[in-house]
MARLUMDO-355428 format. One record per atom (N, C-alpha, C): residue number from 1; z, y, x; atom name; chain. Coordinates in steps of 0.2 Angstrom, whole numbers, plus 5000, padded with zeros to 4 digits. Each point is the difference from the previous one (the first is absolute). Layout:
N
   n   c3   c2   c1 atom chain
 NUM    Z    Y    X   CA     A
...
# end
This chain:
85
   n   c3   c2   c1 atom chain
   1 5065 5185 4871    N     A
   1 4995 5000 4996   CA     A
   1 4992 4998 5004    C     A
   2 4997 4995 4997    N     A
   2 4994 4999 5004   CA     A
   2 4993 5005 4997    C     A
   3 4995 5001 5004    N     A
   3 4995 5005 4999   CA     A
   3 4997 4998 4994    C     A
   4 4999 4994 4997    N     A
   4 4997 4998 4993   CA     A
   4 5004 5003 4995    C     A
   5 5007 5000 5000    N     A
   5 5003 5004 4994   CA     A
   5 4999 5007 5001    C     A
   6 5000 5003 5004    N     A
   6 4999 5006 5003   CA     A
   6 4992 5004 4997    C     A
   7 4996 4995 5002    N     A
   7 4992 5002 4999   CA     A
   7 4999 4998 4991    C     A
   8 4998 5005 4997    N     A
   8 4998 5000 4993   CA     A
   8 4994 4994 5001    C     A
   9 5000 4996 4994    N     A
   9 4993 4996 4999   CA     A
   9 4995 5004 4999    C     A
  10 4995 4999 5001    N     A
  10 4992 5003 4998   CA     A
  10 5001 5004 4992    C     A
  11 5002 4994 4996    N     A
  11 5001 5002 4993   CA     A
  11 5003 5006 4999    C     A
  12 5006 5000 5004    N     A
  12 5006 5006 4998   CA     A
  12 4996 5006 5003    C     A
  13 4995 5000 5006    N     A
  13 4999 5006 5002   CA     A
  13 4995 5002 4996    C     A
  14 4995 4997 4997    N     A
  14 4996 5001 4996   CA     A
  14 5004 5004 4993    C     A
  15 5005 4997 4999    N     A
  15 5003 5004 4993   CA     A
  15 5004 5007 5002    C     A
  16 5001 5001 5007    N     A
  16 5004 5006 5002   CA     A
  16 4996 5006 4996    C     A
  17 5005 5005 5000    N     A
  17 4999 5006 4996   CA     A
  17 4995 5005 5005    C     A
  18 5003 5000 5005    N     A
  18 4996 5002 5006   CA     A
  18 4993 4999 5001    C     A
  19 4995 5004 4998    N     A
  19 4992 5000 5002   CA     A
  19 4999 5001 5006    C     A
  20 4993 4996 5001    N     A
  20 4998 5003 5008   CA     A
  20 4996 5007 4999    C     A
  21 5000 5002 5006    N     A
  21 4998 5007 5000   CA     A
  21 4992 4999 4997    C     A
  22 4997 5006 4999    N     A
  22 4994 5001 4996   CA     A
  22 4995 4997 5005    C     A
  23 4995 4999 4999    N     A
  23 4995 4995 5005   CA     A
  23 4997 5006 5004    C     A
  24 5000 5006 5000    N     A
  24 4997 5005 5003   CA     A
  24 5004 5001 5006    C     A
  25 5007 5000 4997    N     A
  25 5005 5001 5008   CA     A
  25 5000 4994 5004    C     A
  26 5000 4994 4997    N     A
  26 4999 4993 5005   CA     A
  26 4994 5001 5004    C     A
  27 4993 5003 4996    N     A
  27 4995 5001 5006   CA     A
  27 5001 5005 5004    C     A
  28 5003 5006 4999    N     A
  28 5000 5005 5005   CA     A
  28 5005 4999 5004    C     A
  29 5006 4995 5000    N     A
  29 5003 4998 5006   CA     A
  29 4997 4994 5004    C     A
  30 4997 4996 4997    N     A
  30 4996 4995 5003   CA     A
  30 4994 5002 5005    C     A
  31 4997 5006 4996    N     A
  31 4994 5003 5006   CA     A
  31 5004 5003 5004    C     A
  32 5005 5003 4998    N     A
  32 5002 5005 5006   CA     A
  32 5003 4996 5006    C     A
  33 5002 4994 4998    N     A
  33 5003 4996 5004   CA     A
  33 4993 4996 5005    C     A
  34 4996 4999 4997    N     A
  34 4993 4997 5003   CA     A
  34 4997 5005 5005    C     A
  35 5000 5007 4999    N     A
  35 4998 5006 5004   CA     A
  35 5004 4999 5005    C     A
  36 5007 5001 4999    N     A
  36 5006 5000 5005   CA     A
  36 4997 4994 5006    C     A
  37 4999 4994 4998    N     A
  37 4999 4994 5005   CA     A
  37 4994 5000 5004    C     A
  38 4996 5006 4998    N     A
  38 4994 5000 5002   CA     A
  38 5001 5004 5008    C     A
  39 5005 5004 4999    N     A
  39 5003 5003 5006   CA     A
  39 4995 5006 5003    C     A
  40 4995 5003 4996    N     A
  40 4997 5005 5002   CA     A
  40 4993 4998 5000    C     A
  41 4998 4993 4999    N     A
  41 4994 4996 5000   CA     A
  41 4995 5004 4996    C     A
  42 4994 5000 4998    N     A
  42 4997 5003 4995   CA     A
  42 4999 4994 4994    C     A
  43 4999 5002 4994    N     A
  43 5001 4996 4995   CA     A
  43 4992 5000 4996    C     A
  44 4996 4996 4999    N     A
  44 4995 5001 4995   CA     A
  44 4999 4995 4994    C     A
  45 4998 5002 4995    N     A
  45 5000 4998 4994   CA     A
  45 5007 4996 4997    C     A
  46 5005 5006 5001    N     A
  46 5007 4998 4996   CA     A
  46 4998 4999 4993    C     A
  47 4996 5005 4996    N     A
  47 5000 4999 4992   CA     A
  47 4997 4993 5000    C     A
  48 4997 4997 5002    N     A
  48 4995 4993 4999   CA     A
  48 5006 4995 5001    C     A
  49 5005 5000 5006    N     A
  49 5005 4997 5002   CA     A
  49 5004 4999 4995    C     A
  50 5003 5006 4997    N     A
  50 5005 5000 4994   CA     A
  50 4998 4996 4995    C     A
  51 4994 5003 4997    N     A
  51 4997 4996 4994   CA     A
  51 5000 4992 5001    C     A
  52 4997 4998 5005    N     A
  52 5000 4993 5001   CA     A
  52 5008 4997 4999    C     A
  53 5005 5004 5004    N     A
  53 5007 4997 5000   CA     A
  53 5002 4999 4992    C     A
  54 4999 5004 4998    N     A
  54 5002 5001 4992   CA     A
  54 4995 4997 4996    C     A
  55 4994 4999 5001    N     A
  55 4996 4996 4996   CA     A
  55 5003 4993 4997    C     A
  56 5002 4996 5005    N     A
  56 5002 4992 4998   CA     A
  56 5006 5000 4996    C     A
  57 5007 5005 5003    N     A
  57 5004 4999 4995   CA     A
  57 4999 5001 4994    C     A
  58 4996 5005 4997    N     A
  58 4999 5003 4995   CA     A
  58 4996 4997 4995    C     A
  59 4994 4995 5004    N     A
  59 4997 4996 4996   CA     A
  59 5005 4993 4998    C     A
  60 5006 5000 5004    N     A
  60 5003 4993 4999   CA     A
  60 5005 5003 4995    C     A
  61 5003 5005 4998    N     A
  61 5004 5002 4996   CA     A
  61 4996 5002 4994    C     A
  62 4993 5002 4998    N     A
  62 4996 5000 4996   CA     A
  62 5000 4992 4997    C     A
  63 4998 4995 5004    N     A
  63 4999 4993 4998   CA     A
  63 5005 4998 4998    C     A
  64 5007 4999 5002    N     A
  64 5006 5000 4998   CA     A
  64 5003 5001 4993    C     A
  65 4998 5009 4999    N     A
  65 5002 5002 4993   CA     A
  65 4995 4997 4996    C     A
  66 4992 4999 5001    N     A
  66 4996 4997 4995   CA     A
  66 5002 4993 4999    C     A
  67 5002 4995 5005    N     A
  67 5002 4994 4997   CA     A
  67 5008 5000 4997    C     A
  68 5004 5004 5000    N     A
  68 5005 5000 4995   CA     A
  68 4998 5002 4993    C     A
  69 4997 5003 4999    N     A
  69 4997 5003 4992   CA     A
  69 4999 4994 4996    C     A
  70 5002 4999 4995    N     A
  70 5002 4995 4995   CA     A
  70 4991 4999 4999    C     A
  71 4997 4993 5000    N     A
  71 4993 4999 4998   CA     A
  71 5000 5000 4992    C     A
  72 4994 5002 4998    N     A
  72 4998 4999 4994   CA     A
  72 5000 4994 4996    C     A
  73 5004 5000 4994    N     A
  73 4999 4992 4998   CA     A
  73 4994 4999 4994    C     A
  74 4998 4996 5000    N     A
  74 4994 4998 4997   CA     A
  74 5001 5004 4992    C     A
  75 4995 5004 5000    N     A
  75 4999 5004 4993   CA     A
  75 5001 5006 5003    C     A
  76 5004 5003 5004    N     A
  76 5001 5005 5003   CA     A
  76 4995 5005 5003    C     A
  77 5000 5005 5002    N     A
  77 4995 5005 5003   CA     A
  77 4994 4997 4998    C     A
  78 4998 5000 4995    N     A
  78 4992 4998 4998   CA     A
  78 4999 4994 5002    C     A
  79 5004 4995 5002    N     A
  79 4998 4993 5001   CA     A
  79 5000 4998 4992    C     A
  80 4994 4996 4999    N     A
  80 5000 4997 4995   CA     A
  80 5002 4993 4998    C     A
  81 5004 4999 4995    N     A
  81 5002 4993 5000   CA     A
  81 4995 4995 4995    C     A
  82 5000 4994 5002    N     A
  82 4995 4994 4996   CA     A
  82 5002 5003 4993    C     A
  83 5006 5000 4997    N     A
  83 5002 5001 4994   CA     A
  83 5001 5006 4995    C     A
  84 4996 5006 5005    N     A
  84 5000 5005 4997   CA     A
  84 4995 5001 4995    C     A
  85 5001 5003 4994    N     A
  85 4995 5002 4994   CA     A
  85 4994 5004 5002    C     A
# end
């Protein structure tokens, strides 16, 4: 068998019933790993660094969700049509 047959396509992975761990668990694991790599060196401004790391993917996800929402049609959502009485 080839590796491509063994590896599910990206669409299949997204349809998997196994959900990722909660974000707080992923953050906890990533922060612990980061602190371990410091090997005893002091760390400052960890909170700000974490916020900056989370901010960009969060904004991208919000933008993707916003762009996926259906756009109002003419006459919907308070947009008046020229033909409205």
